C-alpha positions as CSV (number, residue, x, y, z in Angstrom):
1,M,213.4,221.9,109.3
2,E,213.4,225.4,110.3
3,Y,217.2,225.4,110.3
4,L,217.5,223.8,107.0
5,Q,215.3,226.4,105.5
6,Q,217.4,229.0,107.0
7,L,220.6,227.4,105.8
8,I,219.5,226.9,102.0
9,T,217.9,230.5,102.0
10,E,220.9,232.1,103.1
11,M,223.3,230.1,100.9
12,V,221.4,230.1,97.4
13,S,219.7,232.5,95.3
14,D,216.4,232.5,93.1
15,L,214.7,229.8,95.6
16,C,211.3,229.0,94.0
17,G,209.0,226.6,96.1
18,D,208.7,225.5,99.5
19,I,211.1,223.4,101.7
20,E,208.5,221.1,102.9
21,V,208.3,217.0,103.3
22,G,207.5,215.8,99.9
23,E,207.9,219.0,98.1
24,S,210.6,219.9,95.5
25,F,212.0,223.3,95.2
26,A,214.5,225.1,92.7
27,F,217.4,227.6,93.2
28,T,220.4,228.8,91.6
29,Y,224.0,228.2,93.2
30,K,227.1,229.4,91.8
31,D,225.1,230.3,88.5
32,Q,224.2,226.7,88.2
33,V,220.4,225.8,88.3
34,M,219.7,223.1,90.8
35,E,216.5,221.3,92.3
36,G,216.3,220.0,95.7
37,R,213.9,217.8,97.4
38,L,213.1,217.0,101.1
39,Y,211.7,213.4,101.9
40,E,210.8,211.1,104.6
41,R,212.4,207.8,104.5
42,F,210.5,204.5,105.7
43,N,212.6,204.6,109.1
44,G,211.6,208.3,109.8
45,H,214.6,210.1,108.7
46,L,214.3,213.2,107.0
47,V,216.7,213.7,103.9
48,V,217.5,216.6,101.5
49,A,218.7,215.6,98.3
50,F,220.1,217.9,95.5
51,E,220.6,217.6,91.9
52,A,221.5,219.4,88.7
53,E,221.4,218.1,85.1
54,V,224.7,217.8,83.5
55,C,223.7,217.0,79.9
56,T,221.7,214.6,77.6
57,I,224.0,212.7,75.4
58,K,224.5,209.2,73.5
59,L,225.9,207.2,76.1
60,T,229.2,205.5,75.0
61,R,231.2,202.6,76.5
62,I,234.1,205.3,77.0
63,K,231.6,207.8,78.8
64,Q,230.1,205.2,80.9
65,E,233.3,204.0,82.0
66,L,234.3,207.7,83.0
67,I,230.9,208.1,85.1
68,N,231.6,204.9,86.6
69,R,235.1,205.9,87.8
70,L,233.8,209.5,88.9
71,N,231.1,207.6,90.9
72,G,234.0,205.3,92.7
73,Q,236.0,208.4,93.5
74,L,234.0,211.4,94.3
75,P,232.8,211.8,98.1
76,F,230.1,214.5,97.4
77,T,228.7,213.9,94.0
78,V,227.1,211.0,92.3
79,F,226.3,210.9,88.5
80,K,223.0,209.2,87.6
81,V,222.0,207.9,84.2
82,S,218.6,208.0,83.1
83,K,217.0,207.0,79.6
84,A,215.7,210.3,77.8
85,T,215.0,209.1,74.4
86,N,215.6,205.5,72.6
87,A,219.2,206.6,71.6
88,E,220.2,209.3,74.5
89,H,220.5,209.3,78.2
90,T,220.2,212.1,80.7
91,I,223.4,212.5,83.2
92,T,222.4,214.2,86.6
93,A,224.9,215.1,89.2
94,T,223.2,214.7,92.7
95,H,223.9,214.2,96.5
96,A,221.8,213.5,99.4
97,L,222.4,214.7,103.1
98,S,220.5,213.6,106.4
99,V,218.6,216.7,108.0
100,A,219.5,215.6,111.3
101,T,222.9,215.9,111.0
102,I,223.0,218.8,108.3
103,N,225.4,221.9,108.8
104,V,226.8,225.0,107.1
105,E,230.0,223.2,106.0
106,Q,228.1,219.9,104.8
107,L,225.7,221.9,102.8
108,M,228.4,224.0,101.2
109,E,230.5,221.0,100.4
110,S,227.6,219.2,98.6
111,L,226.5,222.1,96.7
112,D,230.1,223.2,95.7
113,S,230.9,219.8,94.8
114,I,227.7,219.4,92.3
115,A,228.4,222.7,91.0
116,F,232.1,222.1,90.3
117,Q,231.3,218.5,88.8
118,V,228.7,219.8,86.5
119,G,231.0,222.5,85.0
120,E,233.9,220.2,84.8
121,Q,232.3,217.2,83.3
122,R,229.4,218.8,81.1
123,P,232.0,219.8,78.3
124,V,233.9,216.2,78.5
125,L,230.7,214.3,78.2
126,L,229.3,216.6,75.3
127,R,232.5,216.0,73.3
128,S,231.9,213.5,70.6
129,T,235.4,212.3,70.1
130,E,237.8,214.5,71.8
131,L,238.3,213.5,75.4
132,S,240.3,215.4,78.2
133,P,243.8,214.7,78.9
134,K,242.6,213.1,82.3
135,V,240.5,210.7,80.6
136,E,243.1,210.0,77.9
137,E,245.6,209.1,80.5
138,L,243.4,206.8,82.2
139,L,242.6,204.9,78.9
140,R,246.2,204.9,78.0
141,E,246.6,203.0,81.2
142,E,244.1,200.6,80.6
143,S,245.4,199.7,77.2
144,T,248.6,198.9,78.7
145,K,247.0,196.2,81.0
146,R,246.4,192.5,80.3
147,P,242.7,191.5,79.7
148,T,242.4,189.8,83.0
149,E,243.9,193.0,84.7
150,R,241.3,195.0,83.1
151,L,238.5,192.8,83.9
152,Q,239.4,192.8,87.5
153,E,239.6,196.6,87.7
154,R,236.4,197.0,85.9
155,I,234.8,194.8,88.7
156,S,236.6,196.6,91.4
157,D,235.8,200.1,90.1
158,D,232.4,199.6,88.9
159,I,230.9,197.3,91.8
160,V,233.1,197.8,95.0
161,D,231.8,201.2,96.5
162,D,234.8,202.8,97.9
163,I,232.6,205.4,99.4
164,D,231.4,202.6,102.0
165,D,234.8,202.0,103.3
166,I,236.2,205.6,103.0
167,N,237.8,205.4,106.6
168,D,239.8,202.2,105.4
169,V,240.8,202.9,101.9
170,E,244.2,204.3,102.9
171,S,245.1,201.1,105.0
172,E,243.4,198.7,102.8
173,S,245.4,196.7,100.0
174,T,244.4,196.4,96.6
175,S,243.7,192.6,96.8
176,A,241.8,193.1,99.7
177,A,239.5,195.5,97.9
178,R,239.0,193.4,95.0
179,A,238.4,190.6,97.4
180,R,235.2,192.3,98.3
181,A,233.9,192.4,94.7
182,P,231.3,189.7,93.8
183,K,232.2,186.6,92.0
184,V,231.7,186.5,88.4
185,R,231.8,183.1,86.3
186,S,230.5,181.6,83.1
187,S,230.4,178.5,81.1
188,N,229.5,177.3,77.3
189,A,228.5,173.9,78.2
190,S,225.1,172.3,76.4
191,T,222.0,171.5,78.0
192,A,222.4,167.9,77.8
193,D,225.8,168.2,79.5
194,I,224.6,170.6,82.2
195,L,221.7,168.2,82.9
196,R,224.0,165.1,83.3
197,D,226.0,167.1,85.8
198,L,222.9,168.0,87.7
199,R,221.9,164.4,88.0
200,R,225.4,163.5,89.1
201,L,224.9,165.6,92.3
202,V,224.3,163.8,95.6
203,G,220.7,163.9,96.7
204,L,218.7,167.0,95.9
205,E,216.1,165.0,93.8
206,P,213.2,167.4,94.4
207,V,215.5,170.1,93.3
208,K,216.6,168.1,90.2
209,I,213.0,167.5,89.3
210,E,212.1,171.3,89.3
211,V,215.0,172.3,87.2
212,E,214.2,169.9,84.7
213,R,210.7,171.1,84.5
214,L,212.1,174.6,84.0
215,V,214.1,173.2,80.9
216,A,211.1,171.3,79.7
217,A,209.2,174.3,79.9
218,R,211.5,176.6,78.1
219,E,211.9,173.6,75.3
220,F,208.0,173.7,75.1
221,T,208.2,177.5,74.3
222,N,210.7,177.3,71.9
223,A,209.0,174.5,70.1
224,R,206.0,176.7,69.9
225,V,207.6,179.7,68.6
226,A,209.4,177.6,65.9
227,A,205.8,176.4,64.9
228,G,204.6,180.0,64.5
229,K,202.5,179.5,67.8
230,P,202.6,182.4,70.6
231,A,205.2,182.0,73.3
232,I,204.1,181.2,76.8
233,E,206.3,183.3,78.8
234,Q,207.2,182.5,82.3
235,S,209.1,184.3,85.1
236,P,212.8,183.1,84.9
237,H,213.7,184.5,88.4
238,L,214.0,181.9,91.1
239,V,213.8,181.8,94.8
240,F,216.0,179.2,96.6
241,T,215.4,178.1,100.1
242,G,217.2,175.7,102.4
243,N,219.9,175.4,105.1
244,P,223.4,176.0,104.5
245,G,225.4,173.8,102.6
246,T,222.6,172.1,100.4
247,G,223.9,173.0,97.0
248,K,221.9,176.5,96.4
249,T,225.1,178.0,94.9
250,T,226.0,175.2,92.8
251,V,222.8,174.9,91.4
252,A,222.3,178.5,90.8
253,R,225.3,178.2,88.5
254,M,224.0,175.2,86.7
255,V,220.6,177.3,86.1
256,A,222.8,180.1,84.7
257,D,224.6,177.6,82.2
258,L,221.1,176.4,81.2
259,Y,219.5,179.5,80.5
260,K,222.3,180.5,78.2
261,A,222.0,177.1,76.5
262,L,218.3,177.6,76.1
263,G,218.7,181.2,74.6
264,I,217.1,182.7,77.7
265,L,220.3,184.6,78.5
266,K,223.0,186.1,76.0
267,K,225.8,185.5,78.1
268,G,224.8,183.5,81.1
269,H,227.5,184.5,83.7
270,V,226.9,184.7,87.2
271,V,227.5,187.5,89.7
272,E,227.4,186.0,93.2
273,A,226.8,188.6,96.0
274,D,225.4,189.0,99.4
275,C,223.5,192.0,100.8
276,S,226.6,194.0,101.5
277,K,227.3,194.3,97.8
278,L,224.1,196.0,97.1
279,I,223.8,198.4,100.2
280,A,226.0,201.4,100.8
281,A,226.6,203.2,104.0
282,Y,225.6,206.7,103.1
283,I,222.1,208.2,102.3
284,G,221.8,208.3,98.4
285,Q,224.6,205.7,97.6
286,T,222.6,202.3,98.0
287,P,220.5,202.8,94.7
288,I,223.8,203.6,92.8
289,K,225.6,200.6,94.3
290,T,222.6,198.3,93.3
291,Q,222.5,199.4,90.1
292,R,226.1,198.9,89.4
293,L,225.8,195.2,90.5
294,C,222.7,194.9,88.3
295,E,224.7,196.3,85.3
296,E,227.6,193.8,85.9
297,A,224.8,191.0,85.8
298,R,223.3,192.2,82.6
299,G,222.9,189.3,80.2
300,G,223.5,186.9,83.0
301,V,222.4,185.7,86.6
302,L,222.5,187.9,89.6
303,F,222.7,185.4,92.5
304,I,222.0,187.0,96.0
305,D,222.7,184.7,99.0
306,E,220.9,185.5,102.3
307,A,218.7,188.1,100.5
308,Y,216.4,188.3,103.4
309,G,219.0,190.6,105.1
310,L,217.5,193.2,102.7
311,T,214.3,193.5,104.6
312,G,215.9,193.2,108.1
313,H,217.0,196.0,110.4
314,Q,220.7,195.8,109.7
315,H,222.5,197.6,107.0
316,Q,221.0,201.2,108.9
317,G,217.6,200.3,107.2
318,Y,218.8,200.8,103.4
319,G,217.5,197.5,102.4
320,P,214.3,198.6,101.0
321,E,216.1,201.1,98.7
322,A,218.0,198.3,97.3
323,I,215.0,196.1,96.7
324,E,213.0,199.1,94.8
325,T,216.2,199.5,92.7
326,L,216.6,195.7,91.9
327,L,212.7,195.4,90.9
328,K,213.0,198.4,88.5
329,F,216.2,197.1,86.9
330,M,214.4,193.8,86.4
331,E,211.3,195.3,85.0
332,D,213.1,197.5,82.7
333,N,215.5,194.8,81.6
334,R,213.3,191.9,80.9
335,G,214.9,189.2,79.0
336,D,218.4,190.6,79.9
337,I,218.8,189.5,83.6
338,V,217.8,186.6,85.9
339,V,217.9,187.1,89.4
340,I,218.0,184.1,91.9
341,V,217.6,184.9,95.7
342,A,218.2,182.3,98.4
343,G,218.3,181.7,102.1
344,Y,216.6,180.0,105.1
345,P,212.8,179.1,104.2
346,K,211.2,181.1,106.9
347,E,213.3,184.2,106.4
348,M,212.6,184.0,102.5
349,Q,208.9,184.0,102.9
350,G,209.2,187.1,104.9
351,F,211.5,188.5,102.1
352,L,209.0,187.8,99.6
353,D,206.2,189.5,101.7
354,A,208.4,192.8,102.3
355,N,207.3,194.2,99.0
356,P,204.4,193.7,96.9
357,G,206.4,193.4,93.6
358,L,208.7,190.7,94.9
359,R,206.3,187.8,94.7
360,S,204.9,188.6,91.2
361,R,208.5,188.5,89.8
362,F,209.6,185.5,92.0
363,D,206.7,183.0,91.4
364,V,209.1,179.9,91.4
365,V,210.5,178.8,94.7
366,I,212.7,175.7,95.0
367,D,213.1,174.3,98.4
368,F,216.6,172.4,99.0
369,P,216.1,169.7,101.6
370,D,218.7,168.7,104.1
371,Y,221.0,165.8,103.1
372,A,219.9,162.4,104.5
373,T,222.4,160.7,106.4
374,D,223.7,158.3,103.7
375,E,223.9,161.2,101.4
376,L,226.3,162.9,103.7
377,G,228.4,159.9,103.8
378,Q,228.5,160.0,100.0
379,I,229.7,163.3,100.2
380,F,232.4,162.5,102.5
381,D,233.5,159.4,100.1
382,L,233.7,161.9,97.2
383,Y,236.2,164.0,99.1
384,L,238.2,161.0,99.7
385,Q,238.1,160.0,96.2
386,E,239.1,163.3,94.9
387,Y,242.3,163.3,97.2
388,E,243.2,159.6,96.7
389,L,242.6,158.7,100.1
390,T,241.2,155.5,101.7
391,L,240.0,154.6,105.0
392,T,240.8,151.4,107.2
393,V,237.8,149.3,108.2
394,D,238.0,150.6,111.7
395,A,238.1,154.2,110.6
396,R,235.3,153.7,108.3
397,Q,233.0,152.4,111.2
398,K,234.0,155.5,113.1
399,V,233.0,157.7,110.2
400,I,229.7,156.0,110.2
401,S,229.1,156.6,113.9
402,Y,230.1,160.2,113.6
403,V,228.1,160.9,110.7
404,N,224.9,159.2,112.1
405,S,225.4,161.2,115.2
406,L,225.4,164.7,113.7
407,P,222.7,167.1,115.2
408,R,220.7,168.1,112.3
409,G,218.7,171.3,113.8
410,R,218.3,174.7,111.9
411,G,221.4,176.1,110.5
412,F,223.0,172.7,110.2
413,G,225.9,172.9,107.3
414,N,225.0,169.8,105.4
415,G,227.4,169.5,102.6
416,R,229.7,172.2,104.2
417,A,229.6,170.1,107.4
418,M,231.1,167.2,105.5
419,R,233.8,169.4,104.0
420,N,234.8,170.8,107.4
421,F,234.9,167.4,109.1
422,F,237.0,165.9,106.2
423,N,239.5,168.7,106.7
424,E,239.5,167.9,110.4
425,V,240.2,164.3,109.5
426,V,243.0,165.4,107.5
427,R,244.8,167.6,110.0
428,R,244.4,164.7,112.7
429,H,245.9,162.4,110.1
430,A,248.6,164.7,109.4
431,V,249.7,164.9,113.0
432,W,249.6,161.1,113.2
433,A,251.4,160.4,110.3
434,T,254.5,162.6,111.5
435,R,254.4,161.1,115.0
436,D,257.9,159.4,114.4
437,G,259.4,162.3,112.7
438,E,259.0,161.0,109.1
439,I,256.0,159.9,106.7
440,N,255.7,156.4,105.5
441,A,254.2,155.5,102.1
442,V,251.1,153.8,103.7
443,D,250.1,157.0,105.5
444,L,250.1,159.0,102.4
445,T,247.0,157.5,101.5
446,M,245.6,155.3,104.5
447,I,243.5,156.8,107.3
448,T,243.4,154.9,110.5
449,A,240.8,154.7,113.2
450,E,242.6,156.8,115.7
451,V,242.2,160.1,113.9
452,I,238.6,160.0,113.4
453,P,236.7,162.2,116.0
454,A,234.5,160.6,118.2
455,P,230.5,160.6,117.8
456,V,228.5,163.7,119.0
457,M,227.1,163.2,122.7
458,A,223.7,162.1,123.0
459,G,222.8,165.1,125.0
460,E,223.6,167.5,122.1
461,L,221.4,165.2,119.9
462,A,218.4,165.6,122.2
463,T,218.8,169.3,122.2
464,A,219.4,169.6,118.4
465,G,217.3,166.8,117.1
466,V,218.5,164.3,114.9
467,H,217.9,162.8,111.5
468,R,218.8,159.2,111.8
469,G,219.6,157.0,108.9
470,N,222.3,154.5,107.7
471,Y,225.7,155.3,106.2
472,L,226.6,152.2,104.0
């Protein structure tokens, strides 16, 4: 801390305040008034953050896009947007550094970048209509692209934090960068259509009951409002618990469609992401990255799979920052976003206990049970139907034996295991069908017993535990 005090004192002027943990201080650097704050993170690391106000403006779409682009390109400055009044927002340029590794070069680069960007972007953001030549060029490029290209690039620019991958950017293709972006989808189906599709899903009876309760509760509330009665509001945010392959993502998409059909959400689109889409690799970047993801989900559903990763020791301990940012966004944008978090049952209970604000906002937990053995068989049959394949009598008996023998311990793939099993059968059948150098018409649709894998060994069953049943 003494070294930090010495660095800052030698580099700035008009220092006001003490450089101590938890204290804020002000100073002037290159004629730019800045503020600094030294704080201790939850993992004991000391961080010093610097910021300078750029301006207070009425934020337009074009100016927001400019800020998003800058945040994806600048290594030493991040622009934060916060509400000032009902119609205006304050833009702040900021950067944070780890005290443990700070040196003269880092400090100078950080302060130089903030001071330069404030001077560079303040006049651009303050202009009501006129834009800088650089911004005009960017907008001209945007106007020449097809709508789908603009959407893909917006997702890439606004969500994928290139700062996280600064060492790999030069070698990574554009398609690979876009592949890291969260998936976005939406639908315009009616409530009746969505519920019909839900009921057609194999198994998941407890889940279907809970979802239909959600629908009934909302329809009851809508009827009360229509009759002039006060609405009984319930939290729309959900927790899905269960093993992989139990349909959590599929049902999350249906819930988003239902919320749109019921008027809970305006858009009803789904942004599907995991923890890596919320957490950055550098100090001070995680809140920015999480905020961008939430903005992309505004009006729809943000679905976070394996959300318990935010409370673990991975991701350099930045998970709690993402949770705090997520909770604040949920609170500030009630009625404009729904968050669904999913993962293993035990780990998700730990996730809910990690922050006092989580359980109060996620008060509905829906458990997705493992599929029964006969339900796994039905899923396998659905794949056969989809691709117009049939089994011989002997092949069906071997499939029954295989499905009945599957270990059903923690982490069992459920529907995903059936998809993998089907793909394995198809690969084996392809080899069998070409055994004589040509494929006959029967082999295009009929699968024989020779290609079905043998049942799992009994010793493996004893170790993993088996859910026995009949596949008819």
